[in-house]
N, C-alpha and C positions, 0 to 999 in steps of 0.2 A: 725560440725552446724557453717557453716563459711560466708556462703553468705545472707541471709535472713534477714530482720529485725522481720518479723513476719511470723508465718507458718501455712500463708493461699496461697489458689490457686492464689488469687487475688492479692495481694503479690506480686509474683513471677512474674506474667503480669506487673507490675505496676513496677517494679525495670529492668524487663529485658526492658523495654520501655525507662527506661530512662537512663540507660547503654549502650544499644545498639541498639538505634531507627534507623538508617540509614544501619543496617547490614541484611543481608537475614537470617531469620528464618525457613521459611518453601518452601519448592517448590517438584513439581513433576519430574521426571527425562523424561527429552523429550520434558519438554512444558516449552518454558520460560514464557509464559505467566502465568504459576502459581506460581513464585516466590513473596514470601509475604514478606518483611520486618519489623522488629518487630513493627516499628512503623505504619505500614499499620493494622498487626495483632491488634493492640490496637483497630483502628479507627473502623476495620470491628465486634471486639468484641462487643463494646460499643453500636455499630449499633442495632447490632443483639440482644442484651441483653435489649435494651431500648425495641425492638418489642416485646418481650417474654413477658414484664410485660405491654405494650399495649393491646397485648392477654388475660391478667389477669393469668400469670404464677406467682405464690405466693412462697412465702417463704419457703422452704421445700417441692413444690413439686416435682413430677418425670418427669424426660424428657430424655426416652432413646436415644441410638444412634448406628444405626445398618449400620453398612459400613464398607468397605474396607478403610485400613490405605491412606491417602491422607494429603495432607494440610488443607483442610476447616473441617477434623474432630475434631483437634486440636482448632481450629476459636470457633466450633460448642459448645464445650465442655467447653471453657472457657467460651461465651455467660451466657450459662445454669449457671453458678457459679457465675459470674456476677452481674445475679438476684435472686441471693438467690436462685436457686433451685439447684436438687442434680440429676447430670449426673447418669445414667445406661445403661452403654457399654455392647451391646451384642455381642459376637464372632459371626462373619458370616457364622460358619459352623454349628452352631445351626440350628435341624429341624425347619421347620414349627410351629410344634407343642411345642419345647420347647420353641420357642420366643413367641408364642402365652400365654405358662404358666408364661414367665418371667415377659411380659407386665402386665397381670392381677395381678401378684401378687405384683408386684411394685408399683401398682396402678398409672402406667404413665399415664399422663394427655396430653402428646405429644410424639411425637419419630422423628426424626430425621433422613432419610433412604438413602442411595442412589438407583440410579435407577435399578440395577445389583441384589438387595436385596429387593426390593420393594414387589414382590409377594409372598417374606416369611412372611410377617406381614401384608396382608388384611384382616383378622379374626381383626385386631385394623385400620386400616387405613379405614372399611367400613361403620364404628362408624362416622356420621361427628361430633358429638362432640369431637373427638378426633383433636387435634393441629395435623398435617403431615407437615412437613418439606421437603425438596428436596437437599441433601448434595451436589449434582452437583454443584450448584449454590445457595445455602443456599436461596431458595425459598420458602415461604408459600404456598402451595397449598389449600386453601380455601375449607370445608369442604361438602361441597354441590358438588363440583367437584371431590375430593378426594374421596369422598365415591363410585365413580360408576366408578371407576380405575380400570383395571382387571390386564393388562398387564406393564411390566418393559417400553414399546415402547410407552405404552398412558401415561405413568407418565412422561417419560422425557419429553414428548411433550406436556406437561400439563400447561396452564398456572395459574400464581402466583404472590404472591406480592416478589420485592426483599430486603430483612431485610436488609441487609448490605446499603440501600441505606435511610433506616430509621436516623431522625436527633435525632444523643445520647442526652441522656439527664443524666449529668455526677454526678449528685444532686441525683437523685433517686437511682442511681448505688450505690452511696456511701450509700445512705441510707437500701440498702440491704444488704449491705456488712457482710461478713460470718466472723464467730471466729473461733478460729482456735480448736474447740472444737466440732464446727458444721459438720454434715456431707456433706461431697462432692460428694461420689462415693458408689453406690451398684454393688457389681461383683458378677453375679452367677458363682458360678463355676459349675451348675446341672440346666436344664432346666425340666428336665422330671416331668410330674405331682406326686405330693406326695411327692416328694423330693429336690425340687429345695432349694438351700442355696444362701440366696443373703447375699455377705458380705459387712458390712456397715465399708466404710473409711471416715476417718474426714481431713479436713484441714490438721492437723500436720501429720498424719499416716504419708500420702502420701508425704508431702512436706519435714519434718524432713527427712524421707528414702532419700528421692533424693539431700539433700540438706549435709548429712555426708557423700554421698556416692561422692561429687562431687572433693574431695583431698586423701582421704582415699586409693585408689585401685589405681589410675594414675595422673598425674596432669593435666588436661584439660585447656584449653585457648580460651578465645571467638576467633570464625572463625573456628573452629574447625569443620569438616565435620563428619554429621552421616549417614549412610546409614539404611536405617529403613525396614527389610524385612517382622517381625512379625505381628501381629495383634494389633491395639492399643488397643483393648477391654481386652487387656491382663495386669494385674497390672506389669507385668515385663518388657513390653514394653514402657507403658504408663509413669511408674514411673521412669525408668531410661532413657529409648529408648528417651523419650520425655520434663517431666518436666524436668528433670536433664541438657538436652542441655540450655532448655530456662533459666537457670537459670547460666549456663557460657556464655552466647552466642552463643551457636554455630549453623550449620545451619544442618536441619534436611530435607534429601534428600527421597524421598519415592519411592518404584521402582512400587506403585502402583499394579500389579498383584503378582499373586504364586511367587516364585524366581526359575525358572527353570534357568539351564543354559545357555538356549538361550537369557535370559531377563538380570540372575544378571551377566554373566561375562563382556558384553558390561557397565554394569552399574558402575561394578566397575574400569574398565577402563576408564570411562569419569569422576566419581565423583572423585575419588583414595581418597575412606574416611580414616579421622585415626581414627574412633571409629564403631564399628558394633555389634549387638547383635545378636544371634542365639540359637537353640535348639541343644543337641547334634547327633541328625539326620544328620546335614549338613555335619558337619566334619566329622563324621565316614562315609559318601558317600564317600568324597571326599576322604578320605584316601582310602578306599577299592577301590576304581574304580581310582584312578591317583597315588597313591604313593605306595602301596604294591605291584602292579605288577612292577614297576620298579625295584623294589628288588627281588620278586621271579622269575621273567622271564630271567635275568641277572645272567648267573653260576659265574663270579667273585665278582660280588655287591654282592650276594647272601652269598656266602663264607666268604668274609670280610665281612660281617654285623654279623656275628656270633662272633666275637673279639667288646668288649667294644670301644674298641678305635675308631679302624676303622668305626663301627658303628654309635659312634657321627657325627665323621665329613661326613659320607655319609647323615646321619638324615638332619646335617646342609646344606648340601650343595642343598636336597632337598628341606627345610627351604627355602631358599634364592628365590628358584624359585615360591614357594607356596604365597611367599608373595610379589613376582611382579606380580600374577593373581590375587590377590588381591588392584592391584593399587601402592604400595610398599610405600606406606604411613601411613600403619596403626600402630598405638600404640596400640590399645585396642580392642581385640576381645571377648568379652564375652559371656558367653557359661552358659546354665541355665535351668532349669525346670524338668532336672532328669540328672541322672549320666551319666557321661561321660565315654566311653567305655576304660578301665584302658591303655590297649595297642596304644589307638588315642594318650592319654593323654602322657604317657613317649616319644612318636615321638613328638609331640608337643614341651615339653620340651627341649627336645634334637635339634629340631630344630630351636630351639630360634625364634618359632613363638608367640607374643604376645598376648597370649592367657590367659583369665582370670576365675575363677570361682567363681558362685555366688550359694546360700542356700537360700530358704526360701519358704515363699508360699503368696499367695492371702491374707489368712489373715492378714500379717506383712509386707503388700504393696509395694514390696515382700518380702525384701534382710534382712536377721538375719545373714549371715557372707558370707565371700567372701575374694578372694586372687586377688592381679593385677599380672601386666604380669611379675613381679622382686619378687612376693610372693608366685608364686606356688610350691607346693609339688605333685607329683601324686597320686592320692587317697584320698588325702583330700579336705575340702571345706574353708581351710583358716581361718580368724581371723574373730570374733563376730564383727558388724557394731557399731561404736560411737555411744554409748546412750544405745544398745541393753544387755541385760545381759541372758546367756543360761545356763540351768544347762542341766544334765541327771538323771531322777527322778530313784527312784529302781524299780529294776524290779519286775512286777506284778505275783505272783503264777505262776508257769507253764512256765515263758516265762523268756528267758537269755538275754534279752537286755529291757532298763530301756527308757522310753520317753522324747523327748528331750520337754523341756519347754523354753519358752523365754517371756521378759517381755521388753519393751520400750515403746517410743512415736509414733514407729510403728506397736503397736498391735492392730488390728482392737475393734469398739465399742461391737461386736456382730454382729448376723444373721438375719438380716431382717425382723421383726413377727414370730420370732421361739426364744420366750423366753428360752426353755426347751434345747433348743441343746446352745445355749448362755451360759446358768448357767455349762452345761455339759463341756463345752470348756475350763473353767478358774478354778485354782485351789484356788483363794483369789479374 
């Protein structure tokens, strides 16, 4: 816990503005006009937060975000928490039915939605009493207008009020400031009727997890470029791929669309990121489509690959090419979300590719343990995060494996409106 003076998201924004005001904070790849500095982000956040208060968003109210990852997603989230409200990030790939269930269960008073996903939440926006904001430009679409819109085209062209042109009221924002143990976010891991689980994360849960990660796994510097390809509505990308860069003064560059090779490869060449986060599937696909064929289709290489010494040399040679494909500057390629194929991990280790492993879950904000590029050992999850205690409970009758139990400042407050499940999830 190195960088923050208070474990609140507002403190992250304020300190980052003071330390890195003129540096680039957020950008959409291929759109120079999308660049937002730390100083400009603070101005936009404070204006939108003031507008939310003007619209009678009170401390503790829930406001949802349904959008693909892009610079204004983070601005909207910081504005929500800056007026004392609670953010409800919703995964873009949830169905309309799941989204409707989440919005109803959370009791959301409003939604910030992108034009691409607008049609998925029409059951909510058709009620004129709900606040609706267009993420594309952070415009408020008045209820009388939003209630009759039916298509994404109608939504993107609808008239509204520009929230970031509101005169900011720092005094009111300060009066609404949340404490470390106040609720910051409710993240739903399932949106189906009857089984929705809203994970309640406090300001301290999220910020302590990001802060503890700033130096434990790799040393990060202001100005480091992060390439974001995962949904910000997932705690993995939000905490480690957004809040952590904000703490250290990094630049977060968004792909803005699914990371298909035709988009990802040019982006890597342009941005030349020092840090990326991914799920195992991406690297496994790269290994099977690009790495394995180089070995199996060449008889000489295939034969040499059977010997440990020459295998490592071959892997290192392929690894150099792979690092060049990723821009040549990569220092941290985080892999999490599920287990990485062991064959692929052994290749990454021997190739000296700077991969890192993370283990955790939404309920722990998310990181519990991990290993940086110099710490990885294939088949293991690394070390417990600073401030986190882990233990394995004795196996239950009939089972050979004990449950992993965790304790620390990153452990959730509980499940929203589900006391029984909350009680069942804690041992003390």
